[in-house]
C-alpha positions as CSV (number, residue, x, y, z in Angstrom):
1,M,-55.1,66.0,-60.2
2,A,-54.9,68.9,-62.7
3,T,-56.7,68.5,-66.0
4,K,-55.3,69.9,-69.2
5,A,-57.2,72.9,-70.6
6,E,-58.2,72.6,-74.2
7,R,-56.2,74.9,-76.4
8,K,-58.4,77.8,-77.7
9,E,-55.9,79.6,-79.9
10,Y,-53.6,78.4,-82.6
11,P,-50.5,80.3,-83.9
12,I,-50.1,81.2,-87.5
13,S,-46.7,82.2,-88.8
14,M,-46.2,84.1,-92.1
15,R,-43.1,85.4,-93.9
16,L,-43.8,88.8,-95.4
17,P,-41.7,91.4,-97.2
18,E,-40.6,94.3,-95.1
19,A,-42.8,96.7,-97.1
20,D,-45.9,94.6,-96.4
21,V,-45.2,94.5,-92.7
22,A,-44.6,98.3,-92.7
23,M,-47.9,98.9,-94.5
24,I,-49.8,96.5,-92.1
25,D,-48.2,98.2,-89.1
26,R,-49.1,101.7,-90.4
27,A,-52.7,100.7,-91.0
28,A,-53.0,98.9,-87.7
29,G,-51.6,102.0,-85.9
30,L,-54.2,104.2,-87.7
31,R,-56.9,101.9,-86.3
32,G,-55.3,101.8,-82.9
33,R,-54.9,98.0,-83.1
34,S,-51.9,95.7,-82.7
35,R,-50.5,94.0,-85.8
36,T,-51.9,90.7,-84.7
37,D,-55.4,92.0,-84.1
38,F,-55.4,93.9,-87.4
39,V,-54.2,90.9,-89.5
40,R,-56.5,88.5,-87.6
41,D,-59.5,90.7,-88.3
42,A,-58.6,91.2,-92.0
43,A,-58.1,87.4,-92.5
44,V,-61.4,86.5,-90.8
45,R,-63.2,89.2,-92.8
46,A,-61.7,87.8,-96.0
47,A,-62.6,84.3,-95.1
48,E,-66.2,85.3,-94.3
49,D,-66.5,87.0,-97.7
50,V,-65.4,83.8,-99.5
51,L,-67.7,81.6,-97.4
52,M,-70.7,83.9,-98.1
53,E,-70.1,83.7,-101.8
54,S,-71.5,80.1,-101.7
55,P,-73.9,79.8,-98.8
56,P,-75.1,76.4,-97.8
57,I,-78.4,75.2,-99.3
58,R,-80.7,73.6,-96.7
59,M,-83.9,71.7,-97.6
60,S,-86.1,69.0,-96.2
61,P,-85.8,65.4,-97.5
62,E,-89.0,65.9,-99.4
63,G,-87.7,69.2,-101.0
64,F,-84.5,67.5,-101.9
65,A,-86.4,64.6,-103.6
66,E,-88.5,67.1,-105.6
67,F,-85.3,69.0,-106.6
68,M,-83.6,65.8,-107.8
69,E,-86.7,64.8,-109.7
70,T,-86.8,68.2,-111.4
71,V,-83.1,68.3,-112.4
72,S,-83.2,64.7,-113.5
73,A,-86.1,65.2,-115.9
74,P,-85.4,65.7,-119.6
75,A,-84.8,69.3,-120.5
76,A,-87.5,71.1,-122.4
77,P,-86.4,73.4,-125.3
78,V,-87.0,77.1,-124.8
79,P,-88.2,78.5,-128.1
80,E,-86.4,81.8,-127.7
81,M,-83.1,80.0,-127.0
82,V,-83.5,77.7,-129.9
83,E,-84.1,80.7,-132.2
84,V,-80.9,82.3,-130.9
85,V,-78.8,79.2,-131.4
86,D,-80.2,78.6,-134.9
87,R,-79.3,82.1,-136.1
88,P,-76.3,82.2,-138.4
89,A,-73.2,83.9,-137.0
90,P,-72.1,87.2,-138.7
91,W,-69.3,85.4,-140.5
92,E,-71.6,82.7,-141.9
93,P,-73.4,82.8,-145.3
94,G,-77.0,83.9,-145.0
95,Y,-76.4,86.2,-142.0
96,A,-77.7,89.3,-143.8
97,A,-80.8,87.5,-145.1
98,K,-81.8,86.4,-141.6
99,R,-81.4,89.8,-139.9
């Protein structure tokens, strides 16, 4: 009895303006590629770029517990930031005196 082979490719259909298709065909031709190969490679490259913008963070359970402890602790003021926040804005009274 024959077994069904698992499907390894999935079709994607797009509607594009004629000018876009002409540009894709021209670029694909310059690379010596078919339209399908060119579009697939461009889409995969764009997807990889997006996924690489936010790489996964991996850590041990102990490391995660330490991370959670750190981010759950009360924040400590940073003196330099407090000074910046306490400065009057240029449109507030006392700006010239504090400069």
